[in-house]
Structures are given as C-alpha cells and as structure tokens.
N, C-alpha and C positions, 0 to 999 in steps of 0.2 A: 660637353666631354671634348669634343674638336676643339670648340674655340680655347678651352683652356690648354689643350695641345699645342694650337696654334701658337698663343700667346707665351707658351713655354718657349718653344722653338726661336720664336721672335727675342727674348731675352737672352736665351743663349748666346744666340747670332750676334747683337749688339754689344754685349759683353764681352764676346771674342773681339768684337772689330775696336771698341774702347781697348783693351788690352793691347792691340795692335798699334792700335794709334800712340798709346803712351810708350810701347818699346821703340817705336819709330823716333817719337822726338826725344828721346835721352841717347837715340844713336845720331842722330842728325844734328840738332841741338846742343848736346851734352848739357841738360839740365834733368832735374831730379823727376821732375812730371808726376809729382803725386796724385792721385786722384780722389774725391770727395763728392758725397752728394752733393746736390744743390737745392738747399731749404725752399728758395721761392719757386719751386716748380708749382706747388700749392697754387700760386695765386694766378698761373697762366689758363686760359681759356680752355675747356676741357679738349678740343679739337689738339690744340697746341701740347699739353700736358699728356696725353695719349698718342700723339704721333711723333713723338722723339724722346730717346733716352738721353738725358742729360748727364754731364760728370762735370766738376769744375775744378781747375787747376792755377799754376802760375807760370807764366813764361817770363823771364827776364823781369820781374816784378810786375808785369801787367793781368790781370784777373782775366781768365780765357775759360767759356763754356764750350765745352764739345758737345756737339748735338749730332745724333745719329738716329737716322729716320728709320722708323720702326715698321714702316707698312712696305710690303713687297712691291705694291702697284708701283710704279714708274711716275715720277713726278717731275714736270717740267724744271728748268733753271730757274724761271719767271717764279713758277709756284715756292719753291723752295725759297727763293729770295725774299719773297714777302713773308712767309711763314716766319721767318728767321729773324726779318726785320720786326716782327709783332712782337717775337720772343726779346729781341733787342733793348725794347721798350721796359722791360723788367729786368736788366741785367746791366751793372754797371762795369762794363767791361768788353773784351771781344769778342764775341759769338763765332763759332768757326763750325762749320759742317763736317762730318765726318761719316761718308759714305762709303761703302765695301769700295764699290768702282764708279769711275764716269767714261763718257764715251769722248772722243775727243774735241765732240759738238759742244758737250753739258759743258767740258772744262772753260772750252773756248767763252762760251757764256757768261758763264760763272766770274771768270776775269774782267771780261768785258764790264760786268756788275759791281767789282771790287768785292764780291762775297768771297770772303775768307775761308779756306778749306782744306782738309787733308785727306789725301788717301793713302792708308799706311802702305809703307814702303813703296810708292810711288812718287807721289808730289805733294808738295807742302806751299802754298799759298797764302801767305798773311799778310798783306799790304801795310796793314796798321802798325807791323813790328817790323816794317823795311829797317827805319832808322837804327832799332836797337841789335837787328844783324850784324849792320854793318858795321857799330861799334863794337859787338861783341866780338868779332872776328878779326876786328882790325882792316879789312879791307880798304883797300884805296878806291876811290871813285875814280873811272875812268870815263872819259866821255867818249860816245861813239862817234868816229869821223863820219859815217856814213847817214844818221839821221838826227836832228835834233831833238830833245825833250818837249812836250807840249808847251810847258811854260816859255820856255826858250824862242820856240817858233812863234807863239802868241805876241811875245815881246817883238820880237823881229818885224814881223807883218805888221803890227801896230806901227813899228816907225817909219815903214816903206809907205803905207795908207794914210797916218795921220801928220806924224812927223813931230808928236809931242813927248817923244821919250828921251830925246836926245840930252845930255848932260844931267840925266836924273840920276837919284839916289835909289839904290830899292825901296827904301820908305816913301819915298815920292809916288811908286807906282803901284802901292799895295791897292788902293781902290777902283783903280781903273783897270787894271790887270785881275783882279779879285784871287791875287796869290798872297801868299805869308811873305813876308819881308826877306825871310829866308830862302824861299823858292825862287823869289826874284833874284839874290844875289849869286843864286846856284845858277840862275841863265845869264847872268852876267858873266860869270867864271867859263862856263858852256863857250859862249858866242867868243869870247875874247880868246878861247883855247881854241876855235876854229878860224882866225883869223877874220871875224865879221866885226868886230869891235875891241876897242880899248876900255880899260878899265882906267881910271886916274883916283888917285887918292889924294885926298884934299884935307887936311888935319885928319878929323875922326872919320869922315865921310869919302864913300866912294861911287863916282860917277862913271856913267857910261858916256861912249863917245862913238859916234860912227863917222868913218873917213870914207871918202869915194862917194860918186853918184849914185842914186837910189836903184839905177837900174845896173850898174855895174856890180853894187850889192848883191841884188837879186839873183844875176846870173851866177855869181861864186857862190851863192847859197844854195842854187838849185839841186845840185846833189845831194845836199843833207836835208832837204826840207821833204815832208811826206805827206800825204792826201790829209785832209783835217778829218776825216769819217773813218774812223773805226769800227762800226758796226750798222747795219740798215735792218731795220725791223717794220713789217707788214703789216695790217690791221683792217679788219671789215667791219663796218658799222652800218646801221640802217639808214643814216645820213652823216654827211661828213659835217662835223660841228664847226660854225663859220668862225674862224678865229677862235675854235676852242672856249668861246664865251660861256658854252651851257656846260662846262666842265671844270673839275678842278685842276685843269691844266694851266700852262702859264699862258697869258694873253698876249696876241698878236706874236706869235711862235712864228719866226721868220720862214721864209719858202726856203726850199734847199733842193739841190741836185738838179735834177734836169728842169724842175719849177723854177728854180732861180736861174737857169743857164738860157732858158725860155725868156725871160723876162730881159736879158743882155746881150741877144744876139735874135738872128731871124728863125730862129727854131720854133716850131709851133709848142704850143703847151703839151705835156704828156697826158696821157689818159688818166693815169694813175697821180696825183697831187703828191708832191714830196714837201715836206718841212725839216727843218734843222733845230736840233736840241742839243746843248752841251751837257757837261757831264750832272750838273746838280738838276738841270730842268729834266732831262733824262729819270731822274728817280723820282722826279715828283710824278713826272707821266706814267710811271708803273703804278702809280698808286691811284690812277683816276680810271673808271669803269666807262671808258668810253667806246671802247669795240673788244673786239676779240684779235689775239694776235694769231697772224696765219703764215703760212710758207707761199712765197711769191706766186706758185703758179696756182693757188686756191684761189683765183680773182679777188684780191686785197682790194678796198676802196682807196686809201692812202697809205703813204710811207713816212717813216721817221728817220733821217739819217741820225746818229750818235755822231757828235764833233767831239774830239781829244780835250778842246778848249771851247769856252762862250763865243758862238761867231759874233755876238757885238762885240767883244773884247779888239777884235781887229779891225770890224769897221765901224765904230762908234755910233753905231745906228740898229735898228731892229730889223739888219737884212745881213747877208752873206758877204763878205768882201771879195772882190774881183780876184785878187790872187791865191787865196785860198779857194777860191772856184776851179781857177785852171789847174793847181797842184791837184784836184781830185779827179779831173778827165784827162791830164794831160797824155797819159799813158792808156786810156780807155781803148777796150777791144772794138768799141762802135766808132768806126772812124770819124761819123757825122760831129758826136759828142767830142772827138778829140779836136775836129777842126774849128768845131764853136768854141772850146778854151782856148785854142792858140789865136783867135780873132779876141777875145776877151783881152788876153795878152796883149796884143798889138794896140788895141786901143787904150790901153791903162795911160793915164796921164802921169807920169815920171816926172 
C-alpha cells in the first residue's frame, strides 16, 4: 500500500513538472510544445524505464525527449548525464533533463558536460539548439571583446606555436583543428573583429592572415585569452593506471596542470598527478570504470583538467603547449605557480 502511494505521489509530481516545462517552453520559445508519450520507452533497461518519466515534443523541427527523474534520492550530475546518455542511444533527437530544481553546482557541472536541461520557470540550456534559437529570434552575433571563443583561441595559439595557420582557408584547417569549416569561419571573423588578424577574399575562398611579430600579437591578445581549463575533476583509484592503458581511457593522455608545469620548470612534481583532457576525451573518460570521482579534500589519487579545446590542437603533439599552460597559471593564487608560468613565457621561442 505504501509503495503504491509513493508511486502515485511521484507520478503526480512528475506530471506537474512536465506541465510546468511545457508552459515554460511555450512562454520562452513561443512554440506549441505538445507533449506525447514515448513509445520506445519499453525498450529501455528496467532501471532507466522506471527511473524517469518521459514525454516527447518538438522544438523548431527537432525531436526532443523531456526526461523527469522519478527518484527522490539525489543523483550526481555525472550519474544523470551517464544515464541519459544511455537513453540517448534509444532516441533519435535531443534528450533533455527536466529536474524540479538544480543547485548552482549541479547546473555548472551539467553545463560543463553539455547536458541539456530545463528547470521550469528558471533556466533553459539546450546547446544543441543554439543555432536554431539564434535564427528563430534573428539575434545578431556579437563577439565578446574580453574573451575569445575556444575555437578562436585554439586557432590563434596554434598559429603562434606551430605557424601552420597563415594564409589558410577554413576548409584547410578542419582536420588539424577538429572544428567544422563553419566554426573555423566564425573564428576567422572573431579574430578579425578583435584586430588580431585579417581575412582576405580571393575568388570564392577566404584566407586568414596575421600581421605583426608573434610576441606582439600575443601581448595584444592576452586580455582576450582565458585559461584553457574549464573544470577540474579528482579521482581515487586503487592504483594509477599507467598511461591509462588498462582502461577504456585515451592512450597517452598528456600531463596537465602542475604536472606539466613541473616538466617545464624547476618546480618539483606535485603529489597528485594531473592529466589534461579535451572535450571529446573527457566524454570518453566518463564512461570508464577507472576510479571514483571525489572531492579535492577526499585524498584523491589523480586529477584531470578538462580543457575547452583538445590540448594537442595547439601543441601538435601529445603534450600541452607552453602558452596555454601560461594562461592557466598566470593569475594563480599560488605565487610559486604564477612565477613558474612567467618563466615559461620568458623562455618561449618566439
């Protein structure tokens, strides 16, 4: 009897949240947002089928699956992202988490993992629809003058580190930068708008040109450059996987943070080893059973810095580049780390 009452309460609660989400979508995006049952739910594993209430809708022509957690017991953002990632394999569209509420920490972690979510009446984050929303509301794209986008920063730093970007077209850089030609084209425009490059049109092609000495360019760009690290995660494991070869993690994950800094300066190695992972590597890392994620003060065995772009894009090798490492520590609260970063910049072969 108690179990039936609990299930009824959860069903009423999830229905209320779904109706609130529907109302929020209609008010925010001006879309009809008609909800309907998801027939493929019966094909899910038991723990997923009974762990969420699902409703399907459409937003700007995209199939969207609203997913309300049914359990009252708290789940970590990593668990939610992993479970909905499993749901995604059964749904050809965008899976969106619809919780009753999220803490600031939970929101931050979900955004880091690019997990779409809607908190009815509060926040809507669906990165997969970013382009559609811009087109729908005819918003003009305005480039921030204080920070470059990850693609623009990666392109700019690759030019300074490797010198193979000059006079290239967007299509020429797709393989090395691992961004689409459209994203590279936007980076061209952003760098030009910031006075860091010029874009020349020749026939049907657009070519990027950098004028000025590399050091002068870097100093001009410094106010717009940010740390490559967008998040750090700490793990405890029985033994540190050497090179992660015994796990499904990427091979030869480069040293990051203080570990990388110690390899380029007189600093001693940190007690806790650090590694650097780009966005796609981090997604693969989350699927590996190589250790338990813990807080920093819970005696972790190693740490992973999640980068805004793949580290080897700017270095051309399985290591982090010196300029990105400088940007990570240039304003660090630990003066030793800041001094080591300054030393790296002084030694950079312009």
